[in-house]
ZAMARGU-4260 file (C-alpha; in steps of 0.2 Angstrom, whole numbers, plus 5000, padded with zeros to 4 digits):
<rodrens>
0) 4631/5029/4788 | 4644/5043/4787 | 4642/5047/4805 | 4643/5029/4810 | 4659/5026/4800
5) 4668/5041/4807 | 4663/5035/4825 | 4670/5018/4820 | 4686/5026/4814 | 4688/5036/4830
10) 4686/5020/4840 | 4699/5011/4830 | 4710/5027/4832 | 4708/5026/4851 | 4711/5008/4851
15) 4727/5010/4841 | 4733/5024/4852 | 4730/5014/4867 | 4740/4999/4859 | 4754/5011/4854
20) 4755/5017/4872 | 4755/4999/4878 | 4769/4995/4865 | 4779/5010/4871 | 4776/5005/4889
25) 4782/4987/4885 | 4797/4995/4876 | 4802/5005/4891 | 4800/4990/4902 | 4810/4979/4890
30) 4824/4993/4888 | 4825/4995/4907 | 4827/4976/4909 | 4840/4975/4896 | 4849/4990/4904
35) 4848/4981/4921 | 4854/4965/4914 | 4869/4975/4906 | 4873/4982/4923 | 4872/4965/4931
40) 4883/4958/4917 | 4895/4973/4920 | 4896/4970/4938 | 4901/4952/4935 | 4917/4959/4927
45) 4930/4957/4940 | 4937/4972/4948 | 4956/4974/4946 | 4969/4980/4958 | 4987/4982/4954
50) 4997/4986/4969 | 5014/4992/4962 | 5028/4995/4975 | 5043/5006/4971 | 5061/4998/4974
55) 5054/4983/4983 | 5068/4969/4982 | 5065/4951/4978 | 5070/4946/4996 | 5061/4961/5005
60) 5045/4951/5010 | 5045/4937/5022 | 5037/4925/5010 | 5052/4928/4999 | 5064/4925/5013
65) 5067/4941/5023 | 5071/4937/5041 | 5071/4955/5047 | 5056/4963/5038 | 5039/4959/5044
70) 5025/4957/5031 | 5011/4946/5038 | 4997/4953/5027 | 5006/4951/5011 | 5012/4933/5017
75) 4994/4929/5020 | 4989/4935/5003 | 5003/4924/4995 | 4996/4909/5004 | 4980/4911/4995
80) 4987/4916/4978 | 5001/4912/4966 | 5019/4918/4971 | 5031/4919/4956 | 5049/4916/4961
85) 5056/4921/4944 | 5047/4937/4940 | 5056/4951/4932 | 5055/4969/4930 | 5057/4975/4912
90) 5071/4987/4918 | 5081/4989/4934 | 5075/5007/4936 | 5057/5013/4938 | 5050/5023/4923
95) 5054/5010/4909 | 5046/4996/4919 | 5030/5006/4923 | 5028/5010/4905 | 5029/4991/4901
100) 5016/4987/4914 | 5004/4999/4906 | 5007/4995/4888 | 5013/4977/4887 | 5029/4982/4877
105) 5047/4982/4881 | 5055/4998/4885 | 5067/4997/4870 | 5052/4996/4858 | 5045/5012/4867
110) 5061/5021/4867 | 5058/5024/4885 | 5073/5016/4893 | 5079/5026/4908 | 5071/5034/4923
115) 5064/5052/4919 | 5071/5064/4915 | 5087/5053/4915 | 5105/5053/4920 | 5116/5067/4913
120) 5133/5063/4905 | 5150/5064/4913 | 5167/5065/4906 | 5172/5047/4913 | 5160/5039/4901
125) 5166/5032/4885 | 5149/5032/4878 | 5135/5045/4879 | 5119/5040/4887 | 5106/5036/4873
130) 5092/5048/4872 | 5076/5043/4880 | 5058/5050/4877 | 5052/5061/4891 | 5034/5054/4892
135) 5024/5038/4888 | 5018/5043/4871 | 4999/5047/4870 | 4998/5036/4855 | 5001/5021/4866
140) 4985/5013/4872 | 4986/5008/4890 | 4978/4994/4899 | 4968/5008/4908 | 4961/5014/4892
145) 4956/4996/4886 | 4947/4993/4903 | 4938/5009/4902 | 4932/5004/4884 | 4924/4989/4893
150) 4915/5000/4906 | 4928/5000/4920 | 4931/5016/4931 | 4949/5018/4933 | 4960/5027/4946
155) 4978/5030/4947 | 4984/5033/4965 | 5002/5038/4969 | 5017/5038/4958 | 5016/5041/4939
160) 5034/5046/4933 | 5029/5043/4915 | 5029/5062/4910 | 5021/5078/4914 | 5004/5085/4909
165) 4998/5083/4896 | 5005/5066/4897 | 4999/5061/4914 | 4987/5048/4920 | 4971/5058/4915
170) 4977/5057/4897 | 4982/5039/4898 | 4965/5031/4902 | 4963/5036/4921 | 4947/5044/4927
175) 4954/5049/4944 | 4972/5054/4949 | 4978/5057/4966 | 4989/5067/4969 | 4991/5080/4955
180) 5010/5076/4954 | 5018/5066/4940 | 5035/5065/4946 | 5044/5050/4953 | 5047/5054/4971
185) 5037/5062/4985 | 5038/5081/4984 | 5044/5084/5002 | 5046/5066/5009 | 5034/5054/5018
190) 5029/5065/5033 | 5016/5079/5031 | 5015/5092/5025 | 5017/5083/5009 | 5013/5099/4998
195) 5004/5088/4985 | 4990/5095/4976 | 4974/5084/4978 | 4980/5076/4994 | 4975/5085/5009
200) 4985/5081/5025 | 4986/5084/5043 | 5001/5085/5055 | 5007/5068/5059 | 5001/5060/5042
205) 5012/5047/5034 | 5011/5047/5015 | 5009/5028/5013 | 4994/5029/5024 | 4986/5044/5016
210) 4987/5036/4999 | 4979/5021/5006 | 4964/5032/5012 | 4962/5038/4994 | 4962/5020/4987
215) 4949/5015/5000 | 4938/5030/4995 | 4939/5026/4977 | 4934/5007/4980 | 4920/5012/4991
220) 4913/5025/4979 | 4914/5013/4964 | 4908/4997/4972 | 4893/4995/4961 | 4903/4996/4944
225) 4919/4986/4939 | 4934/4996/4943 | 4953/4996/4940 | 4963/5003/4954 | 4982/5006/4949
230) 4989/5009/4967 | 5007/5014/4963 | 5016/5018/4980 | 5030/5030/4981 | 5036/5018/4995
235) 5049/5010/4997 | 5059/5022/4987 | 5070/5035/4996 | 5070/5046/5005 | 5071/5031/5018
240) 5059/5037/5031 | 5050/5024/5041 | 5034/5028/5051 | 5040/5032/5069 | 5030/5019/5078
245) 5036/5005/5067 | 5054/5012/5068 | 5054/5010/5086 | 5048/4992/5084 | 5062/4988/5072
250) 5075/4996/5083 | 5071/4983/5096 | 5072/4969/5083 | 5088/4975/5076 | 5095/4973/5094
255) 5091/4955/5093 | 5101/4952/5077 | 5117/4942/5078 | 5132/4954/5076 | 5146/4951/5063
260) 5137/4937/5053 | 5145/4940/5035 | 5151/4956/5028 | 5141/4972/5029 | 5146/4978/5012
265) 5156/4970/4997 | 5164/4979/4982 | 5157/4977/4965 | 5167/4984/4950 | 5163/4986/4931
270) 5164/4969/4922 | 5166/4978/4906 | 5184/4984/4910 | 5198/4978/4899 | 5204/4968/4914
275) 5189/4966/4926 | 5193/4964/4944 | 5190/4946/4951 | 5180/4943/4966 | 5196/4938/4976
280) 5204/4955/4970 | 5188/4965/4976 | 5188/4956/4992 | 5206/4960/4995 | 5204/4978/4990
285) 5190/4981/5003 | 5203/4981/5017 | 5213/4995/5009 | 5211/5012/5015 | 5208/5019/4998
290) 5193/5008/4996 | 5186/5011/5014 | 5175/5025/5011 | 5157/5026/5005 | 5156/5033/4988
295) 5162/5029/4970 | 5179/5021/4974 | 5194/5018/4963 | 5193/5008/4947 | 5174/5011/4946
300) 5170/5001/4961 | 5155/5004/4973 | 5149/4995/4989 | 5134/4983/4989 | 5124/4981/5006
305) 5124/4963/5012 | 5113/4964/5027 | 5095/4967/5030 | 5096/4977/5046 | 5090/4995/5041
310) 5076/4999/5053 | 5070/5015/5043 | 5068/5004/5028 | 5060/4989/5037 | 5047/5002/5045
315) 5043/5008/5027 | 5040/4990/5022 | 5030/4987/5037 | 5019/5002/5033 | 5017/4995/5015
320) 5011/4979/5022 | 4998/4987/5032 | 4993/4997/5017 | 4991/4981/5007 | 4981/4973/5021
325) 4969/4988/5021 | 4966/4986/5003 | 4961/4968/5005 | 4951/4972/5020 | 4941/4985/5011
330) 4937/4973/4997 | 4931/4960/5009 | 4921/4974/5018 | 4912/4979/5002 | 4909/4960/4998
335) 4921/4962/4983 | 4936/4951/4988 | 4930/4936/4978 | 4926/4946/4963 | 4943/4955/4962
340) 4959/4951/4953 | 4974/4957/4964 | 4992/4959/4958 | 5006/4964/4969 | 5023/4968/4960
345) 5038/4979/4961 | 5046/4990/4947 | 5064/4985/4950 | 5075/4977/4963 | 5080/4983/4980
350) 5092/4998/4982 | 5107/4988/4989 | 5119/5001/4980 | 5118/5019/4984 | 5112/5032/4972
355) 5127/5041/4964 | 5118/5051/4951 | 5132/5064/4957 | 5147/5053/4956 | 5156/5064/4968
360) 5144/5061/4982 | 5151/5055/4998 | 5141/5047/5012 | 5146/5048/5030 | 5147/5032/5040
365) 5133/5037/5051 | 5121/5040/5036 | 5122/5023/5028 | 5104/5018/5031 | 5099/5034/5022
370) 5108/5029/5006 | 5107/5010/5006 | 5090/5002/5008 | 5092/4984/5009 | 5101/4968/5004
375) 5095/4957/4989 | 5106/4941/4995 | 5107/4928/4989 | 5105/4938/4972 | 5119/4949/4966
380) 5118/4968/4964 | 5103/4978/4966 | 5093/4992/4958 | 5102/4999/4943 | 5111/4983/4939
385) 5107/4969/4926 | 5112/4956/4939 | 5097/4947/4947 | 5096/4959/4962 | 5092/4973/4950
390) 5078/4964/4939 | 5071/4950/4949 | 5056/4956/4959 | 5041/4949/4969 | 5025/4946/4960
395) 5010/4938/4969 | 4993/4936/4960 | 4976/4931/4966 | 4962/4929/4954 | 4944/4923/4957
400) 4943/4904/4956 | 4962/4904/4954 | 4975/4893/4962 | 4979/4895/4980 | 4995/4894/4989
405) 5005/4890/4974 | 5024/4894/4970 | 5027/4896/4952 | 5045/4896/4945 | 5040/4900/4927
410) 5050/4916/4921 | 5038/4930/4918 | 5041/4949/4916 | 5032/4966/4918 | 5026/4966/4900
415) 5014/4951/4904 | 5003/4960/4916 | 4992/4969/4903 | 4987/4953/4893 | 4986/4943/4910
420) 4973/4956/4916 | 4963/4955/4900 | 4962/4936/4900 | 4959/4935/4919 | 4944/4947/4917
425) 4937/4937/4902 | 4940/4951/4890 | 4948/4949/4872 | 4966/4950/4870 | 4974/4965/4861
430) 4990/4958/4854 | 4992/4973/4843 | 4995/4983/4859 | 5003/4971/4872 | 5014/4963/4858
435) 5029/4960/4870 | 5019/4951/4884 | 5011/4934/4886 | 4996/4930/4897 | 4999/4922/4913
440) 4981/4918/4916 | 4984/4899/4913 | 4997/4899/4927 | 4983/4906/4939 | 4972/4891/4935
445) 4973/4872/4939 | 4979/4864/4923 | 4983/4880/4914 | 4996/4880/4901 | 5013/4887/4903
450) 5015/4902/4890 | 5026/4899/4875 | 5041/4911/4875 | 5059/4908/4869 | 5067/4922/4880
455) 5066/4937/4891 | 5076/4953/4886 | 5083/4969/4894 | 5091/4984/4886 | 5099/4999/4896
460) 5109/5010/4884 | 5114/5021/4899 | 5125/5023/4914 | 5116/5019/4930 | 5115/5030/4946
465) 5118/5015/4956 | 5135/5008/4950 | 5149/5011/4937 | 5146/4997/4926 | 5144/5000/4907
470) 5128/5002/4898 | 5122/4985/4892 | 5108/4972/4889 | 5103/4955/4894 | 5094/4939/4888
475) 5087/4925/4899 | 5083/4909/4890 | 5080/4892/4899 | 5092/4891/4913 | 5105/4903/4906
480) 5107/4922/4906 | 5119/4932/4896 | 5124/4950/4900 | 5132/4960/4886 | 5140/4977/4890
485) 5143/4991/4877 | 5159/4999/4881 | 5170/4984/4876 | 5156/4972/4872 | 5161/4960/4886
490) 5149/4946/4891 | 5145/4936/4906 | 5135/4920/4906 | 5127/4912/4921 | 5117/4896/4924
495) 5103/4903/4935 | 5096/4887/4940 | 5113/4881/4947 | 5119/4899/4952 | 5106/4911/4955
500) 5118/4922/4964 | 5128/4924/4947 | 5145/4921/4955 | 5152/4909/4942 | 5154/4917/4924
505) 5153/4903/4911 | 5157/4913/4896 | 5174/4906/4894 | 5168/4888/4896 | 5153/4889/4885
510) 5157/4899/4869 | 5143/4891/4859 | 5130/4896/4871 | 5137/4913/4872 | 5136/4914/4853
515) 5118/4908/4852 | 5112/4920/4866 | 5122/4935/4859 | 5115/4932/4842 | 5097/4931/4849
520) 5100/4947/4859 | 5106/4956/4844 | 5092/4950/4833 | 5079/4956/4846 | 5087/4973/4847
525) 5085/4975/4828 | 5067/4969/4829 | 5062/4981/4843 | 5072/4996/4835 | 5083/4997/4851
530) 5094/5013/4852 | 5112/5010/4856 | 5123/5023/4865 | 5136/5032/4854 | 5154/5037/4858
535) 5156/5052/4870 | 5166/5066/4861 | 5169/5073/4878 | 5177/5057/4885 | 5193/5060/4895
540) 5203/5044/4900 | 5209/5053/4915 | 5192/5059/4921 | 5187/5055/4939 | 5172/5044/4940
545) 5171/5048/4958
</rodrens>
């Protein structure tokens, strides 16, 4: 009986062992199925491409009204997406806007309010430039970091300009960085050799094209997982160097332009002077010998380009358009076009005023196309100005199952991209992070709600390289925009619906509206902890600003 009992126990043990093996096998199968389902679910997360252009003006694309530049691929994309006509950069220079795109916060809140490293002080300034931090703080959680938490592979291709290592893209949520160069300009220009670590080149290579090669490579290698491509071009920032074949094509086009239509340049002064120059006075001065040169001119005036006829710049825009077309074609080739959110935007307005980081700079008459990129007409001013030409930019978005061929005039800003990406991707919002942005996802869908917001704000406590106007800030609420300057606390008020070119200052006619908007702007500065410029102890009233 004992032998039979032991045999029976061994049989039971064998059956239990077999059953455990079966259970384990089923467990392995079930785990594999769940993992596969997770991968499938992850693959259904949309890919995200942010195509960020440097210094692309509101009117530099055909679909925004350019009659000289040629952008067929971007225009085709706009016809299948949502084109925003009142999209704004968070700043009129690059680094602050780029920080806002990645964090969903105003530059004033971040204390990153100027391009890096920033403009030096000069004796003609009544105020010192406010200090700005020299990198995007590592404590800030970027949209790349949030997406990576949800299984995205992330790549930064191109321009960073938000701090040197250890404050570069790899420390801010990106798995891939090309090139290993964190500054805001191409090291040697747009023609090879680029001398950029991580970006091999061959004779004849053009930087815009080579960066596109790298963007395509990333998308091809990551096609089976959701990816975030932050494609941040150095173009169309200076040096203004167009691709040679496109330069030849635009030389021919320039020969077909009508000569003498409108002024080539107009004068702009500092509206914060005790007695600011009127438009009539500026026009009259333009004909005087003392104001005939190309530099910083008397009474803190500079010249603003009024025509789009720069063949080198047009060729840069053309190469950029080809780059965008290659990105879209790559998505289509990989079968990912319908599963990808694509956003095209700019970091500030077009450079219609030359760069006078060195106020004594003088530009020869045969070098104007190397110093002035474009015209932003009908908008006033350009990069470095709080007028619309400096802050209103192109923004075109296409999302899976989103609206197609729609023009949207709702005012939006760079801070909005972070929450928009999350909602459009079906991911939870992070209002603790993107506290200064609102999601535009509803505007991408039929029947979506217009986001609730009382105003848009700007804060620039610095002197700009692109004009002699005082440091200042601005608020846009409803149809009205108020600009407040910090030397003498002058204000300008414009009705943007009736006067998008900001030619009629209504401040003297609408004092109650000025008071309302000024109070709103001051309260906002307090809320975000905006830093104001202080008096310059080295100021000299007789110092030359030129």
